N, CA, C and O atoms as a GROMACS GRO file, in nm:
protein
  444
    1MET      N    1   1.022   0.889   1.011
    1MET     CA    2   1.006   0.978   1.070
    1MET      C    3   0.881   0.955   1.174
    1MET      O    4   0.867   0.943   1.296
    2MET      N    5   0.804   0.957   1.062
    2MET     CA    6   0.644   1.005   1.111
    2MET      C    7   0.621   0.875   1.181
    2MET      O    8   0.563   0.873   1.290
    3ALA      N    9   0.674   0.743   1.109
    3ALA     CA   10   0.626   0.632   1.209
    3ALA      C   11   0.699   0.602   1.338
    3ALA      O   12   0.645   0.531   1.423
    4ALA      N   13   0.814   0.651   1.356
    4ALA     CA   14   0.903   0.658   1.496
    4ALA      C   15   0.827   0.717   1.610
    4ALA      O   16   0.799   0.662   1.717
    5THR      N   17   0.794   0.848   1.565
    5THR     CA   18   0.729   0.957   1.626
    5THR      C   19   0.581   0.899   1.683
    5THR      O   20   0.557   0.891   1.803
    6ALA      N   21   0.520   0.875   1.616
    6ALA     CA   22   0.392   0.803   1.634
    6ALA      C   23   0.443   0.668   1.714
    6ALA      O   24   0.344   0.611   1.760
    7TYR      N   25   0.514   0.629   1.731
    7TYR     CA   26   0.556   0.483   1.820
    7TYR      C   27   0.590   0.512   1.938
    7TYR      O   28   0.549   0.450   2.036
    8ARG      N   29   0.671   0.611   1.941
    8ARG     CA   30   0.733   0.698   2.055
    8ARG      C   31   0.638   0.783   2.142
    8ARG      O   32   0.667   0.819   2.256
    9LEU      N   33   0.505   0.816   2.070
    9LEU     CA   34   0.412   0.896   2.132
    9LEU      C   35   0.318   0.802   2.178
    9LEU      O   36   0.229   0.857   2.243
   10GLY      N   37   0.305   0.666   2.166
   10GLY     CA   38   0.218   0.581   2.204
   10GLY      C   39   0.088   0.532   2.123
   10GLY      O   40   0.001   0.458   2.170
   11PHE      N   41   0.090   0.587   1.989
   11PHE     CA   42   0.027   0.550   1.900
   11PHE      C   43   0.023   0.400   1.840
   11PHE      O   44   0.124   0.332   1.822
   12ASP      N   45  -0.106   0.361   1.814
   12ASP     CA   46  -0.123   0.215   1.767
   12ASP      C   47  -0.110   0.188   1.611
   12ASP      O   48  -0.093   0.082   1.550
   13HIS      N   49  -0.124   0.328   1.566
   13HIS     CA   50  -0.140   0.326   1.406
   13HIS      C   51  -0.126   0.446   1.341
   13HIS      O   52  -0.167   0.541   1.407
   14ILE      N   53  -0.070   0.481   1.203
   14ILE     CA   54  -0.088   0.584   1.148
   14ILE      C   55  -0.220   0.560   1.044
   14ILE      O   56  -0.228   0.460   0.973
   15GLN      N   57  -0.294   0.638   1.044
   15GLN     CA   58  -0.367   0.619   0.926
   15GLN      C   59  -0.399   0.728   0.807
   15GLN      O   60  -0.384   0.846   0.843
   16LEU      N   61  -0.429   0.712   0.706
   16LEU     CA   62  -0.412   0.803   0.606
   16LEU      C   63  -0.525   0.766   0.467
   16LEU      O   64  -0.567   0.651   0.455
   17TYR      N   65  -0.552   0.838   0.404
   17TYR     CA   66  -0.632   0.766   0.291
   17TYR      C   67  -0.515   0.826   0.137
   17TYR      O   68  -0.486   0.942   0.105
   18ALA      N   69  -0.480   0.714   0.083
   18ALA     CA   70  -0.430   0.683  -0.037
   18ALA      C   71  -0.508   0.690  -0.154
   18ALA      O   72  -0.570   0.593  -0.196
   19ALA      N   73  -0.509   0.795  -0.204
   19ALA     CA   74  -0.592   0.867  -0.346
   19ALA      C   75  -0.547   0.809  -0.461
   19ALA      O   76  -0.426   0.791  -0.455
   20GLY      N   77  -0.591   0.776  -0.552
   20GLY     CA   78  -0.577   0.775  -0.678
   20GLY      C   79  -0.648   0.616  -0.746
   20GLY      O   80  -0.712   0.533  -0.682
   21ARG      N   81  -0.618   0.613  -0.858
   21ARG     CA   82  -0.696   0.469  -0.922
   21ARG      C   83  -0.592   0.474  -1.041
   21ARG      O   84  -0.538   0.572  -1.091
   22GLY      N   85  -0.578   0.318  -1.076
   22GLY     CA   86  -0.532   0.270  -1.220
   22GLY      C   87  -0.618   0.268  -1.278
   22GLY      O   88  -0.733   0.268  -1.233
   23PRO      N   89  -0.585   0.265  -1.401
   23PRO     CA   90  -0.443   0.301  -1.432
   23PRO      C   91  -0.418   0.469  -1.440
   23PRO      O   92  -0.498   0.561  -1.458
   24LEU      N   93  -0.295   0.465  -1.421
   24LEU     CA   94  -0.232   0.596  -1.439
   24LEU      C   95  -0.223   0.641  -1.570
   24LEU      O   96  -0.172   0.560  -1.648
   25ARG      N   97  -0.264   0.763  -1.623
   25ARG     CA   98  -0.208   0.834  -1.747
   25ARG      C   99  -0.125   0.938  -1.728
   25ARG      O  100  -0.160   1.036  -1.663
   26GLN      N  101   0.018   0.925  -1.794
   26GLN     CA  102   0.109   1.001  -1.801
   26GLN      C  103   0.085   1.121  -1.850
   26GLN      O  104   0.187   1.191  -1.853
   27THR      N  105  -0.047   1.191  -1.904
   27THR     CA  106  -0.114   1.310  -1.975
   27THR      C  107  -0.181   1.347  -1.887
   27THR      O  108  -0.261   1.434  -1.921
   28ASP      N  109  -0.186   1.310  -1.751
   28ASP     CA  110  -0.307   1.369  -1.664
   28ASP      C  111  -0.202   1.419  -1.505
   28ASP      O  112  -0.154   1.355  -1.412
   29PRO      N  113  -0.205   1.572  -1.545
   29PRO     CA  114  -0.117   1.618  -1.409
   29PRO      C  115  -0.172   1.591  -1.274
   29PRO      O  116  -0.094   1.566  -1.183
   30ASP      N  117  -0.326   1.595  -1.248
   30ASP     CA  118  -0.381   1.589  -1.164
   30ASP      C  119  -0.388   1.440  -1.092
   30ASP      O  120  -0.435   1.438  -0.978
   31ALA      N  121  -0.348   1.320  -1.148
   31ALA     CA  122  -0.350   1.198  -1.110
   31ALA      C  123  -0.293   1.161  -0.991
   31ALA      O  124  -0.172   1.177  -0.976
   32TYR      N  125  -0.369   1.109  -0.893
   32TYR     CA  126  -0.300   1.088  -0.747
   32TYR      C  127  -0.243   0.970  -0.789
   32TYR      O  128  -0.269   0.894  -0.883
   33ILE      N  129  -0.152   0.966  -0.695
   33ILE     CA  130  -0.071   0.783  -0.714
   33ILE      C  131  -0.072   0.741  -0.528
   33ILE      O  132  -0.009   0.640  -0.497
   34GLY      N  133  -0.123   0.797  -0.447
   34GLY     CA  134  -0.109   0.738  -0.323
   34GLY      C  135  -0.155   0.597  -0.342
   34GLY      O  136  -0.059   0.520  -0.330
   35TYR      N  137  -0.255   0.543  -0.365
   35TYR     CA  138  -0.253   0.438  -0.390
   35TYR      C  139  -0.133   0.304  -0.421
   35TYR      O  140  -0.118   0.190  -0.376
   36ARG      N  141  -0.088   0.360  -0.486
   36ARG     CA  142   0.042   0.304  -0.546
   36ARG      C  143   0.163   0.290  -0.482
   36ARG      O  144   0.238   0.193  -0.486
   37VAL      N  145   0.183   0.447  -0.393
   37VAL     CA  146   0.273   0.494  -0.341
   37VAL      C  147   0.256   0.441  -0.179
   37VAL      O  148   0.356   0.372  -0.153
   38TRP      N  149   0.202   0.446  -0.109
   38TRP     CA  150   0.166   0.426   0.041
   38TRP      C  151   0.189   0.296   0.072
   38TRP      O  152   0.237   0.282   0.185
   39PRO      N  153   0.165   0.165  -0.008
   39PRO     CA  154   0.190   0.035   0.002
   39PRO      C  155   0.339  -0.003   0.040
   39PRO      O  156   0.381  -0.081   0.125
   40LYS      N  157   0.408   0.080  -0.053
   40LYS     CA  158   0.545   0.062  -0.092
   40LYS      C  159   0.621   0.085   0.064
   40LYS      O  160   0.726   0.030   0.099
   41PHE      N  161   0.536   0.185   0.150
   41PHE     CA  162   0.613   0.224   0.247
   41PHE      C  163   0.541   0.137   0.400
   41PHE      O  164   0.576   0.150   0.518
   42GLY      N  165   0.447   0.061   0.351
   42GLY     CA  166   0.419  -0.062   0.453
   42GLY      C  167   0.251  -0.022   0.504
   42GLY      O  168   0.189  -0.076   0.596
   43PHE      N  169   0.213   0.066   0.432
   43PHE     CA  170   0.072   0.123   0.453
   43PHE      C  171  -0.054  -0.017   0.412
   43PHE      O  172  -0.060  -0.050   0.294
   44ASP      N  173  -0.118  -0.067   0.484
   44ASP     CA  174  -0.228  -0.190   0.390
   44ASP      C  175  -0.348  -0.147   0.449
   44ASP      O  176  -0.353  -0.076   0.549
   45ALA      N  177  -0.447  -0.193   0.386
   45ALA     CA  178  -0.584  -0.197   0.395
   45ALA      C  179  -0.634  -0.352   0.343
   45ALA      O  180  -0.568  -0.443   0.294
   46PRO      N  181  -0.780  -0.342   0.376
   46PRO     CA  182  -0.835  -0.434   0.298
   46PRO      C  183  -0.880  -0.433   0.173
   46PRO      O  184  -0.907  -0.317   0.139
   47VAL      N  185  -0.904  -0.522   0.079
   47VAL     CA  186  -0.964  -0.545  -0.044
   47VAL      C  187  -1.123  -0.614  -0.011
   47VAL      O  188  -1.166  -0.657   0.096
   48ASN      N  189  -1.161  -0.610  -0.087
   48ASN     CA  190  -1.313  -0.671  -0.081
   48ASN      C  191  -1.309  -0.770  -0.219
   48ASN      O  192  -1.232  -0.768  -0.316
   49ALA      N  193  -1.403  -0.840  -0.192
   49ALA     CA  194  -1.414  -1.011  -0.274
   49ALA      C  195  -1.426  -0.962  -0.423
   49ALA      O  196  -1.361  -1.000  -0.520
   50ALA      N  197  -1.538  -0.859  -0.416
   50ALA     CA  198  -1.587  -0.782  -0.564
   50ALA      C  199  -1.440  -0.751  -0.635
   50ALA      O  200  -1.412  -0.796  -0.746
   51GLU      N  201  -1.354  -0.673  -0.562
   51GLU     CA  202  -1.265  -0.599  -0.660
   51GLU      C  203  -1.170  -0.754  -0.675
   51GLU      O  204  -1.126  -0.782  -0.786
   52MET      N  205  -1.153  -0.816  -0.596
   52MET     CA  206  -1.032  -0.903  -0.594
   52MET      C  207  -1.107  -1.041  -0.712
   52MET      O  208  -1.041  -1.141  -0.741
   53SER      N  209  -1.232  -1.020  -0.757
   53SER     CA  210  -1.285  -1.100  -0.848
   53SER      C  211  -1.275  -1.057  -0.974
   53SER      O  212  -1.326  -1.125  -1.064
   54ARG      N  213  -1.191  -0.904  -1.009
   54ARG     CA  214  -1.164  -0.850  -1.140
   54ARG      C  215  -1.032  -0.935  -1.186
   54ARG      O  216  -0.996  -0.954  -1.303
   55HIS      N  217  -0.966  -0.983  -1.063
   55HIS     CA  218  -0.843  -1.018  -1.119
   55HIS      C  219  -0.851  -1.147  -1.256
   55HIS      O  220  -0.943  -1.228  -1.246
   56PRO      N  221  -0.785  -1.157  -1.340
   56PRO     CA  222  -0.813  -1.263  -1.420
   56PRO      C  223  -0.732  -1.404  -1.402
   56PRO      O  224  -0.745  -1.507  -1.467
   57VAL      N  225  -0.647  -1.377  -1.295
   57VAL     CA  226  -0.627  -1.556  -1.219
   57VAL      C  227  -0.674  -1.546  -1.080
   57VAL      O  228  -0.651  -1.470  -0.985
   58VAL      N  229  -0.777  -1.691  -1.112
   58VAL     CA  230  -0.830  -1.724  -1.015
   58VAL      C  231  -0.774  -1.730  -0.843
   58VAL      O  232  -0.824  -1.710  -0.732
   59SER      N  233  -0.659  -1.765  -0.894
   59SER     CA  234  -0.584  -1.784  -0.735
   59SER      C  235  -0.556  -1.644  -0.640
   59SER      O  236  -0.508  -1.652  -0.527
   60MET      N  237  -0.582  -1.552  -0.684
   60MET     CA  238  -0.589  -1.404  -0.668
   60MET      C  239  -0.697  -1.363  -0.582
   60MET      O  240  -0.693  -1.264  -0.509
   61HIS      N  241  -0.822  -1.466  -0.595
   61HIS     CA  242  -0.959  -1.414  -0.549
   61HIS      C  243  -0.988  -1.423  -0.401
   61HIS      O  244  -1.086  -1.368  -0.351
   62GLY      N  245  -0.904  -1.491  -0.335
   62GLY     CA  246  -0.901  -1.501  -0.198
   62GLY      C  247  -0.800  -1.380  -0.158
   62GLY      O  248  -0.801  -1.372  -0.035
   63LEU      N  249  -0.745  -1.320  -0.194
   63LEU     CA  250  -0.635  -1.211  -0.127
   63LEU      C  251  -0.702  -1.116  -0.008
   63LEU      O  252  -0.824  -1.104  -0.022
   64ARG      N  253  -0.658  -1.060   0.083
   64ARG     CA  254  -0.764  -0.989   0.140
   64ARG      C  255  -0.696  -0.884   0.201
   64ARG      O  256  -0.754  -0.824   0.291
   65THR      N  257  -0.550  -0.840   0.161
   65THR     CA  258  -0.514  -0.692   0.190
   65THR      C  259  -0.430  -0.662   0.061
   65THR      O  260  -0.386  -0.735  -0.028
   66VAL      N  261  -0.425  -0.521   0.085
   66VAL     CA  262  -0.352  -0.475  -0.056
   66VAL      C  263  -0.209  -0.506  -0.041
   66VAL      O  264  -0.148  -0.488  -0.146
   67GLN      N  265  -0.120  -0.555   0.079
   67GLN     CA  266  -0.001  -0.598   0.091
   67GLN      C  267  -0.011  -0.751   0.035
   67GLN      O  268   0.097  -0.799   0.000
   68GLU      N  269  -0.110  -0.823   0.024
   68GLU     CA  270  -0.119  -0.952  -0.024
   68GLU      C  271  -0.097  -0.911  -0.169
   68GLU      O  272   0.003  -0.943  -0.233
   69VAL      N  273  -0.196  -0.839  -0.215
   69VAL     CA  274  -0.186  -0.822  -0.384
   69VAL      C  275  -0.110  -0.780  -0.429
   69VAL      O  276  -0.085  -0.801  -0.547
   70VAL      N  277  -0.025  -0.683  -0.333
   70VAL     CA  278   0.084  -0.618  -0.422
   70VAL      C  279   0.236  -0.728  -0.417
   70VAL      O  280   0.331  -0.700  -0.491
   71ALA      N  281   0.242  -0.853  -0.322
   71ALA     CA  282   0.327  -0.930  -0.308
   71ALA      C  283   0.316  -1.019  -0.430
   71ALA      O  284   0.416  -1.066  -0.483
   72ARG      N  285   0.188  -1.043  -0.477
   72ARG     CA  286   0.150  -1.122  -0.556
   72ARG      C  287   0.210  -1.042  -0.754
   72ARG      O  288   0.298  -1.064  -0.837
   73THR      N  289   0.072  -0.936  -0.733
   73THR     CA  290   0.059  -0.886  -0.904
   73THR      C  291   0.113  -0.763  -0.841
   73THR      O  292   0.026  -0.715  -0.769
   74PRO      N  293   0.226  -0.691  -0.841
   74PRO     CA  294   0.224  -0.547  -0.822
   74PRO      C  295   0.163  -0.467  -0.925
   74PRO      O  296   0.085  -0.374  -0.905
   75GLU      N  297   0.225  -0.532  -1.092
   75GLU     CA  298   0.137  -0.451  -1.172
   75GLU      C  299  -0.008  -0.472  -1.188
   75GLU      O  300  -0.061  -0.398  -1.271
   76TRP      N  301  -0.065  -0.536  -1.140
   76TRP     CA  302  -0.224  -0.559  -1.148
   76TRP      C  303  -0.259  -0.441  -1.037
   76TRP      O  304  -0.363  -0.375  -1.041
   77TRP      N  305  -0.188  -0.431  -0.968
   77TRP     CA  306  -0.246  -0.320  -0.845
   77TRP      C  307  -0.208  -0.193  -0.912
   77TRP      O  308  -0.293  -0.108  -0.941
   78ASP      N  309  -0.092  -0.180  -0.936
   78ASP     CA  310  -0.069  -0.049  -1.022
   78ASP      C  311  -0.175  -0.038  -1.125
   78ASP      O  312  -0.236   0.068  -1.110
   79ALA      N  313  -0.211  -0.097  -1.207
   79ALA     CA  314  -0.321  -0.089  -1.301
   79ALA      C  315  -0.452  -0.074  -1.260
   79ALA      O  316  -0.526   0.017  -1.300
   80CYS      N  317  -0.490  -0.178  -1.164
   80CYS     CA  318  -0.648  -0.215  -1.131
   80CYS      C  319  -0.686  -0.123  -0.994
   80CYS      O  320  -0.797  -0.077  -0.965
   81GLY      N  321  -0.555  -0.110  -0.916
   81GLY     CA  322  -0.598  -0.078  -0.782
   81GLY      C  323  -0.665   0.076  -0.766
   81GLY      O  324  -0.675   0.151  -0.864
   82SER      N  325  -0.713   0.117  -0.624
   82SER     CA  326  -0.784   0.221  -0.617
   82SER      C  327  -0.753   0.281  -0.473
   82SER      O  328  -0.694   0.212  -0.389
   83GLY      N  329  -0.791   0.405  -0.447
   83GLY     CA  330  -0.788   0.467  -0.343
   83GLY      C  331  -0.852   0.403  -0.208
   83GLY      O  332  -0.929   0.307  -0.223
   84ARG      N  333  -0.830   0.442  -0.099
   84ARG     CA  334  -0.882   0.378   0.035
   84ARG      C  335  -0.800   0.418   0.144
   84ARG      O  336  -0.683   0.455   0.134
   85PRO      N  337  -0.878   0.409   0.265
   85PRO     CA  338  -0.820   0.428   0.419
   85PRO      C  339  -0.668   0.347   0.417
   85PRO      O  340  -0.694   0.239   0.364
   86MET      N  341  -0.579   0.349   0.438
   86MET     CA  342  -0.482   0.302   0.444
   86MET      C  343  -0.407   0.259   0.593
   86MET      O  344  -0.413   0.369   0.647
   87GLN      N  345  -0.360   0.196   0.665
   87GLN     CA  346  -0.277   0.180   0.792
   87GLN      C  347  -0.164   0.184   0.795
   87GLN      O  348  -0.112   0.143   0.692
   88PHE      N  349  -0.091   0.220   0.878
   88PHE     CA  350   0.085   0.186   0.909
   88PHE      C  351   0.066   0.125   1.042
   88PHE      O  352   0.028   0.203   1.130
   89ASP      N  353   0.090  -0.017   1.079
   89ASP     CA  354   0.099  -0.040   1.205
   89ASP      C  355   0.246  -0.001   1.284
   89ASP      O  356   0.352  -0.050   1.245
   90VAL      N  357   0.242   0.065   1.366
   90VAL     CA  358   0.355   0.122   1.432
   90VAL      C  359   0.444   0.023   1.541
   90VAL      O  360   0.564   0.028   1.568
   91SER      N  361   0.348  -0.060   1.587
   91SER     CA  362   0.407  -0.166   1.652
   91SER      C  363   0.564  -0.236   1.607
   91SER      O  364   0.586  -0.288   1.498
   92PRO      N  365   0.631  -0.227   1.681
   92PRO     CA  366   0.803  -0.269   1.665
   92PRO      C  367   0.815  -0.388   1.583
   92PRO      O  368   0.889  -0.376   1.485
   93THR      N  369   0.750  -0.517   1.604
   93THR     CA  370   0.743  -0.603   1.498
   93THR      C  371   0.673  -0.650   1.394
   93THR      O  372   0.665  -0.764   1.348
   94SER      N  373   0.600  -0.504   1.345
   94SER     CA  374   0.437  -0.529   1.237
   94SER      C  375   0.517  -0.558   1.103
   94SER      O  376   0.634  -0.536   1.075
   95ARG      N  377   0.416  -0.614   1.033
   95ARG     CA  378   0.481  -0.624   0.895
   95ARG      C  379   0.520  -0.480   0.829
   95ARG      O  380   0.615  -0.462   0.753
   96SER      N  381   0.430  -0.386   0.871
   96SER     CA  382   0.468  -0.223   0.814
   96SER      C  383   0.593  -0.220   0.835
   96SER      O  384   0.657  -0.196   0.733
   97TRP      N  385   0.653  -0.234   0.928
   97TRP     CA  386   0.796  -0.170   0.988
   97TRP      C  387   0.859  -0.274   0.856
   97TRP      O  388   0.865  -0.230   0.741
   98SER      N  389   0.896  -0.395   0.885
   98SER     CA  390   0.964  -0.492   0.779
   98SER      C  391   0.959  -0.428   0.630
   98SER      O  392   1.060  -0.426   0.559
   99ILE      N  393   0.802  -0.362   0.578
   99ILE     CA  394   0.787  -0.321   0.459
   99ILE      C  395   0.879  -0.201   0.428
   99ILE      O  396   0.959  -0.189   0.335
  100LEU      N  397   0.848  -0.118   0.526
  100LEU     CA  398   0.934  -0.007   0.506
  100LEU      C  399   1.082  -0.021   0.522
  100LEU      O  400   1.154   0.043   0.446
  101MET      N  401   1.138  -0.104   0.621
  101MET     CA  402   1.260  -0.107   0.624
  101MET      C  403   1.310  -0.149   0.478
  101MET      O  404   1.394  -0.085   0.415
  102ASN      N  405   1.254  -0.254   0.437
  102ASN     CA  406   1.326  -0.332   0.338
  102ASN      C  407   1.301  -0.219   0.186
  102ASN      O  408   1.366  -0.237   0.082
  103TYR      N  409   1.216  -0.126   0.198
  103TYR     CA  410   1.220  -0.053   0.105
  103TYR      C  411   1.312   0.052   0.094
  103TYR      O  412   1.350   0.094  -0.016
  104LEU      N  413   1.365   0.112   0.242
  104LEU     CA  414   1.449   0.164   0.249
  104LEU      C  415   1.580   0.141   0.227
  104LEU      O  416   1.672   0.219   0.202
  105TRP      N  417   1.576   0.008   0.242
  105TRP     CA  418   1.731  -0.062   0.233
  105TRP      C  419   1.778  -0.064   0.088
  105TRP      O  420   1.892  -0.034   0.054
  106THR      N  421   1.668  -0.107  -0.004
  106THR     CA  422   1.639  -0.136  -0.128
  106THR      C  423   1.663  -0.018  -0.223
  106THR      O  424   1.725  -0.022  -0.330
  107ASN      N  425   1.590   0.111  -0.152
  107ASN     CA  426   1.577   0.259  -0.275
  107ASN      C  427   1.627   0.359  -0.195
  107ASN      O  428   1.559   0.455  -0.158
  108PRO      N  429   1.767   0.338  -0.160
  108PRO     CA  430   1.856   0.453  -0.094
  108PRO      C  431   1.810   0.596  -0.163
  108PRO      O  432   1.751   0.693  -0.116
  109ALA      N  433   1.862   0.567  -0.300
  109ALA     CA  434   1.856   0.680  -0.360
  109ALA      C  435   1.734   0.778  -0.364
  109ALA      O  436   1.739   0.896  -0.401
  110ASP      N  437   1.610   0.701  -0.316
  110ASP     CA  438   1.498   0.785  -0.335
  110ASP      C  439   1.497   0.889  -0.216
  110ASP      O  440   1.406   0.971  -0.206
  111PHE      N  441   1.595   0.882  -0.132
  111PHE     CA  442   1.567   0.965  -0.002
  111PHE      C  443   1.676   1.044   0.011
  111PHE      O  444   1.684   1.122   0.106
   0.00000   0.00000   0.00000
C-alpha cells in the first residue's frame, strides 16, 4: 500500500534505513532484521567492493547491489549483510515492483 500510494502521489522512490547486521542470534531480542527483510520487498542499495571482497566465491566480487547479492547467495547476505539506506523504485516497471509482486504471490500466508 505504501508503494502504491507513493506512486499515485508522484514520488520517484521510497527510502528507509534497513537496520541490523548478520549473523543474527536467536538469543538477542534487540537484533534488527531490516537488512534481511526489506530486500525481500524490493528495496535495494549499493554494496561496496570491500564488502564483497569478504565473499569466499570470487565470482561474487563484482556484484554492485544488495539485490544482485541476494539473488546469487541469499544465505551469505543473511550471515554477512549489514544495515544501510535502501530505496524502492515506485516507477511502474521497476525491478522493485517485480520483486515485491513475486514475494506477495509466493508468500501469501505472510500477509
